[in-house]
Phi, psi and omega in degrees: 000125177301149179254128183263140175276139177277001182214146179277164179289321177302312184294320180298312182284333180278345186252005178223185180264010177288135184290154176297337181277358180280126189289141172293344175301316178287317179289315188315304183302317178300316181294316189289318181298315182302317180299309182287328190258336185246316174289302181312314182294333182284318184253000180078159182304311189295316180292323175308303180297320178294315174301306177307306178306317179297323181291309176305310178294344181075027186220069183283139174288166182296322175301312181287332176297318181288319177294321184289309186286323184266340186232313184284320185289328182289324177287320177298333175298312182289332178278337175292314178298319181298328186265331187289342178296320181288313189289318184277355176286333186240155173235137178262119183223165185308120180060017182201158166239117185253153177257114183298143172210145175240174184274352185262350181229180181232126180289150180288146175283163184290337172288326180293318177299320179299320174297316174306313180296323184281330176295312181290330178296318181296323175291322186283336168289323178299303185300326174296323175290334172289321170301309182300313171309323184291314183294322186292320177294332181241030188300339181282343173270354182225085182290333185287339182304315178257019180259007178296103177227002181275146183295339179260005183280155174261113183276136185299143176254139175262012176253110188250347186251128178243145171212172177285183179285134184247125171253132176292173184291343181281343188308311178292332185264004182268148173280171175310305184301318182293321179291305190252344178254012172085013181264129179261125182195014184280122178254072187279000000 
């Protein structure tokens, strides 16, 4: 099956902070990766495949048009923005990975890149949650959302927010026994 991009170059560049001079040759694998790793787990394999095939055929249903343009594309744009700082900062060439720099600009530090990635990941998760809520509220219009039953299908997830391990304020003040032996006695 041919793989369709769920967003055009024009829509991507007009709807994000990606400069017009960034080649779609660099962006296409990134967009495809974000579609497969972020959007497909939200909508499931069957609906994902249907939308992709309808894009290739040039015949999007009204329901899928609404889903694609109003919900999938905004989430996809933010996922591309979240992933792009790391990808666009480096060039992969024969025998080397290079970090680009020109005489007219200053390269962002790794911590600045991470802040950008975290910022846009937060936005992407918000748009992904919005996408999930829309499909769940309109599940009768998207029968393929719940139809994933093949062993290699990705079943839709309703969990869009991911966070690291959260420790309460008592963690550093507790003894080993309080932390790991089940004794509750932290008076924070």
